[in-house]
KEFIFI-559077 format. One record per residue: residue in three letters; x, z, y of N, C-alpha, C, O in turn. Coordinates in steps of 0.1 Angstrom, whole numbers, plus 5000, padded with zeros to 4 digits. Example, Ala and Ser with C-alpha at 12.3 -4.5 7.8 and 13.67 -1.06 7.14 Angstrom:
2
ALA513250784943512350784955513250784967514250854967 SER512850714978513750714989512950795000513450805011 
This chain:
259
MET633848774541632848734534633348714520634348654517 LYS632648764511633348774499632248644494631048624496 THR633248574486632948474479632048414468631548304465 ASP631848534462630748594451629448624457628348634451 ASP629548634470628248684476626948574473627048454474 PRO625948624470624748554468624048464473623348384467 SER624148474486623948384496624748274497624248174501 ILE626148284493626748184491627048084480627547974482 LYS626548144469626148104458624748024459624847904455 ALA623748064463622647984467622547874473621847774470 ARG623647884487623747754493624447664488623947554491 SER625447664481626147604470625247534462625247414464 LYS624647574455623547534445622647434452622447324446 THR622047474463621247404470622147254475621647144474 LEU623447274479624047174482624447054473624546934476 MET624647134461625147044448623846974444623946854442 THR622547034443621446984441621046824449621046714444 ALA620946884462620946804470621846664474621546564481 MET622946674468624346574462623846474454623946354457 ILE623146534441622846504429621446404432621346284427 LEU620646444439619146394440619446284452618546204453 SER620346274459620746194470621546064463621345954468 GLY622346084454622845984445622145924435622245804434 LEU621445994428620145894419619245884429618245824423 GLY618845904441618045804449618545684453617845584454 LEU620245694457620545584463620945474450620845354452 TRP621345514438621245454428619945374425619945254423 GLU618945444426617545354424617445224436617345104433 ILE617545284447617445194456618445084453617944974452 LEU619545084453620445004450619844904438619744784438 ALA619544994428619144874418617744814421617444704415 GLU616844874430615544824431615844674441615144584438 PHE616844664450616844554456617644484451617644364456 LYS618744494439619644424434620844384441621544284440 ILE620844514447622444534453623544564440624644514439 ILE622944644429623844634418622644564407621444554408 ASN623544534396622944474387621944564376622644614367 PRO621044584376620444704367620344664352619944744344 PHE620644554348620844464337622444564329622544604317 TYR623344584338624444654336624544794339625444854334 SER623644854347623945014351622445044349622445154355 SER621145014345619945064346619645134361620145114372 ARG618645204357618345284370617745394368616945394359 PRO617945514375617345654368616045684366615645784360 SER615045584371613445614364613345564353612445614345 VAL614445414348613745384337614645444327614345434315 ILE615945514331616445644320615545724317614845724307 PHE615745834327614445914325613245894316612645984310 LEU612845784315611445734312611845704293611145734283 ASP613145644293613645604281614045734274614045744262 PHE614445814281615245984276613446054274613346154266 TYR612546014278611146114272610946044262610646114253 ARG611045924258610645824248611545884233611145894222 PHE612945914241613545934229613746074224614446104215 LEU613046154232613046294230611546304222611546394214 MET610446244224609346284218608946194204608046214196 SER609946094204609946014189610846094180610946034169 GLY611346194181612146284171613446224170614146284161 GLU614146114175615246044172616246144178617046194170 LEU616146194192616946264197617446394188618546414186 ALA616446464184616946594176617646534164618646584159 GLN617246444159617946394144619246354148620046404140 HIS619946264161621146244162622046384169623246424168 LEU621046434176621946554182622246644174623346704177 TRP621646684162622046804154622846754145623446834137 ILE622946594143624446524134625746574145626846614141 THR625446554157626846544165627246694169628446734172 LEU626146764170626646934174626946954162628146944164 GLN626846984147627447014137628946954140629847034142 GLU629046834141630446784140631446864151632446924147 ALA630946874161631346934174631547064174632547124180 LEU630747124167630747314168632047304159633147354162 ALA631847224146632647294135633847244138634747324136 GLY634347094145635647084150636147184159637247224158 LEU635247234171635747334181636447474172637447534174 PHE635447494162635747624155637047574147638047634151 LEU637347504138638247514131639647454140640747494137 GLY639547364149640547344157641347484164642547514163 THR640147574169640347674177641247784169642247844173 VAL640547794156641047904149642547844142643547924141 ALA642747724139644147684139644847664150646047634148 GLY644447664160645547664174645947814178647047824184 VAL645147924176645348034180646148084172647048144177 ILE646148064155646748154147648348074148649348144149 ILE648347944147649747884149650447914161651647954161 GLY649647894174650447934184650748074184651648114190 ALA649948164176650748324179651548324173652348414176 VAL651948244158653048264151654248204157655348244155 LEU653848104164655148004171655748084181656948104183 GLY654548134188654948204201655948334201656748364210 ARG655748384190656248534186657448544176658348634177 VAL657548414165658648444161659348274163658948154160 ARG660448334171661348204175661748114167661447994170 TRP662348154155663248044145661947954140662347844137 VAL660847964138659647924134659247804145659047684142 ALA659047864157658747794169660047684167659547574165 ASP661347694167662647604166662347514156662347404160 ILE662047544146661747434133660347354138660347234141 PHE659347414137657847354138657547314155656647244157 GLY658147364162657747344177658047164181657147094186 PRO659247134177659347004180658446894172658046794178 ILE658246914159657546844154656046874156655546774151 ILE655146964162654146974167654046884180653146804183 THR655146894189655146844202654846684203654046624210 ALA655846614187656346474186655146434182654746334188 LEU653946494172653046414167652246444177651246384175 TYR652146524189650946544199651046384204650046314206 GLY652146344206652446204214651746104208651445994214 ILE651446124195650745994188649146004191648446094188 PRO648745894198647145894203646245914190646145834180 LYS645646044192644846084179643445974179642945954167 LEU643045924184642045824189641945734184640945694178 ALA643245644184643945534181643845544162643845454153 LEU643845674160644145674144642745714137642645714125 ALA641845734145640745724142640145624127639645674117 PRO640445524129640145444115640845484105640445464093 ILE641945544107642745594094642145714087642245734075 PHE641645784095640945944093639845894086639545954075 ILE639345794090637745744086638045694069637445724058 LEU639145634072639545574055640145674049640345634037 TRP640545794051640845924046639846014039639946074029 PHE638946004050638046114048636346064043635446134038 GLY636345924047635045874045634245844057634845884067 LEU633145784058632145814069631145904071630045874077 GLY631346014065630446094065630846214074631846164079 MET630646324078630646444087632346464085632846484096 GLU633046474075634046514073635346444083636346504086 SER635046324085636146244093635746294105636746354109 LYS634646314113634546314125634846464131635146494142 ILE634746554117635346744120636646724123637246794131 PHE637146624116638846634115639146604129639646694136 ILE638946484133638946404147638946534157639946574162 SER637646564157637246674166638046774166638546784177 ALA638646874154639346944152640646924158641147014165 LEU641246824156642646794157642646794172643646844177 LEU641646734180642046714196641946854200642646894209 VAL641046944194640847084199642247184196642647274203 PHE642747144185643747224181644847214191645447304196 TYR645247084193646747084206646347144217647147224221 LEU645147134226644747234233644647374235644947434245 VAL644147454222644047564221645747614217646247704223 PHE646247564208647847584206648747594214649547694213 PHE648847484226649847484237649247584245650147614252 SER647947654248647347744259648247884250649147954254 THR647647904237648148024232649648064230650048184229 PHE650347944228651847934227652247974238652948064239 GLU651747914253652447974266652148094270652748154279 GLY650948134263649948294267650948344260651748424266 ILE651148324246652148464238653848444245654648534242 ARG654148344251655648344259655748414272656848454277 SER654648424277654348484291654048584293654048634304 VAL653648664277653448814280654948914284655948914276 ASN654748994295655849044300656749144287656349234279 SER657949094288658649144276659149314276659649374267 ASP659049354290659549494294658349564291658449684289 MET657249534291656049614284655549634274654849724270 VAL656249494265656049534248657449644244657449724235 SER658349624254659649724250659149834252659449924244 ALA658449854263658049984269657250054260657650164255 ILE656049994256655150044246655550034229654850074220 ARG656749984228657249994215658250144215658450214205 LEU658650174228659550294226658550404225659050504219 MET657350414229656250484231656050504216655250594213 GLY656450454205656050464191655150364188654850364176 ALA654550274194653550154191654250104180655450094178 GLY653050064170653649994164653349824163652949774174 ARG653449744151653149624158651549584159651149504168 PHE650849624150649549594154649149644165648249594172 GLN649649744167649049824182649849754198649449764210 ILE651149684195651249594204650449474204649649464213 TYR650549424197649549314199647849344203647149264209 GLN647349464198646049454203645949514217645149484225 ARG646949594219647249664233647749574245647249594256 VAL648649474243649349454250649249264247648649194255 ILE649749224238649649084237648349004237648048894243 LEU647549074229646349024229645349014239644548914240 PRO645349104247644949114261645448984271644848904278 SER646649004269647248914281646948764278646948694287 CYS646548724264646548634258645048524262644848404264 VAL644148664261642848594260642748494273642248384270 PRO643048514285642648404296643148294292642348204292 TRP644748244286645348134282644348094269643947974270 ILE643848174258643048094250641948034255641747914253 LEU641148104262640048074267640147944274639347844272 THR641247954284641247784290641747654283641747534286 GLY642447724269642747594259641047594253640647474251 ILE640247684251639147664243638047584254637147534248 ARG638147574268637547494277637747364276637047274274 GLY638847374276639447204278638947154260638447034258 GLY639047244251638547164237637047144237636647064228 ILE636147224247634747184245634647024245634146964235 GLY635046944258635046834259635446754248634746674242 ALA636946794244637646714232636946734222637146634214 SER636046844218635446834204634246744204633846674194 LEU633746734215632246614217633146484216632746394210 LEU634146464221634946344222635146274212634846154210 GLY635846414203636046364190634946334177635246274167 ALA633946374180632846364170631946224179631146154173 ILE632246194191631446074193632145964192631445864189 VAL633845924193634445844186634245814174633845704171 GLY634345924165634445924152632845884146632645854135 GLU632045874154630745814149630345684153629545604148 TYR631345654164631545544169632445434163632445314166 MET633245504155633845414145633245384132633645294124 GLY632445454131631645434114630745564112631345674109 ALA629545564113628845664112627245564109626945444113 GLY626545644103624945604102624345664112623445594117 ALA624545774119623845874126624345934137625545914139 GLY623846004146624546074156624546014168624245894169 LEU624946074179624846014194625745944198625745884209 GLY626945934187627945814188627945674184628545564187 TRP626845724173626245594166624945504172624545384171 MET624445624179623245544189623845504203623145454211 VAL625045524207625745494216626145324213625845234221 GLN626945314201627345224198626045104190626344984188 TYR625345124188624045074185623244974195622944854194 ALA622945094209622345044220623344964228623044864234 THR624344984227625344874233625444754226625644664234 THR625444724217625344604209624244544210624244424208 THR622944604212621744564216621244554228620044564231 TYR622244544239622144584253620744694256619844664264 GLN620844774250619844884258620644974265621045074259 ILE620944944278621845064285621045144290621645234296 GLU619845144290619145284294619145374280619245494282 ARG619145324270619645424260620945484259621245594254 VAL621745404263623345444264623245564275623745674272 MET622545514289622645614297621945764292622345874296 SER620845714284620245854279621145924269621046044270 CYS621945894261622545954251623746034260624246144258 LEU624145944271624945974282624946144287625746234285 LEU623546144294622746244297622446394289622246504293 VAL622446344275622346424264623746524263623846644263 LEU624746434262626346494262626546534272627446624271 LEU625946524284625946594300625746744299626346834305 PHE624746744291623746884289624446954280624347084280 MET625246874268625546974260627047024264627347144261 GLY627646964270628747024276628647144286629347234286 LEU627447114294626947224303626847344294627347454295 ALA626047304284625247434275626747504269626947624271 PHE627647414262628747494257630047574265630947644260 ASN629847504281630747584289630147714295630847804299 LYS628747714295627747794300627947934289627948054292 GLY628047904279628447994264629648024265630048124260 LEU630347934271631748004270632348114281633148194279 SER631648084292631648164303630948304304631248384312 PHE630048324296629348414290630348534285630548644289 CYS631048444273631848514264633048534273633748634269 GLU633548484282634848514288634348604299635248674303 GLY633148604304632848754312632948894306633348994311 ARG632448864292632548994285633749044281634149154282 LEU634548944276635949004270636949014283638049074282 LEU636548954295637748994304637149084314637649074325 LYS635949164311635349264320636349334325636049414334 TRP637449334322638649454325638949424335639349514342 ARG638849284339640049234349638949224364637849174364 PRO639649284375638949284387637749164392636649184397 ASP638649034389637548924390636548894385635748814390 HIS636448954373635248934364634449074363634049094351 ARG634149184373633649284374632349224378631349304380 
């Protein structure tokens, strides 16, 4: 039986939906009978009501748009930088010998702990959030691209070079197609990193955005608003991954498992 059988997918989605609804129902019951303290965890019915009010008031659109711009800009810039630098270091060994250890050493520094410094450098505007987000994305995409370049079959490259292919044709016909799955893997991890960078930056210092709203709601003990923001971030992550899956299907349609 094929794993991509529509009936199997339908049963999986039904099972997943049932598990989610059961979890929400259990959460509601435990909060109703005070088995868990709703002051700290709220309850699904209150969260969904707050989410509706948040949406209808227009505040959600305002804060969502700001966080979305920061996350998308960080994802784009981090991806471009990660792919370019990863490709250069992956193909030019002496460059990798010089800059590879430096990049690896800098990767060990906790970037989120440096968020206050970034805000000091770039201010409380969107620039600091974009920088944090791009930096988190960069490392994930860079390492994936670098390993993808290094994993290219050298015999295949030598064979196509002997057939008269130039450097551009080698990149176009061999290296790039081989690295696309690696790059997409890095981007998939970068999606969460871009949101994390934007939220943490807003949490450290901002006047708007979902991270700012989480920080404000936490200090005013509005746990249902915190949960509403987390729900929005969940939907954002799902939407980003759906878009990436669509692009992956188009870019990798030549592979048997993507047909």
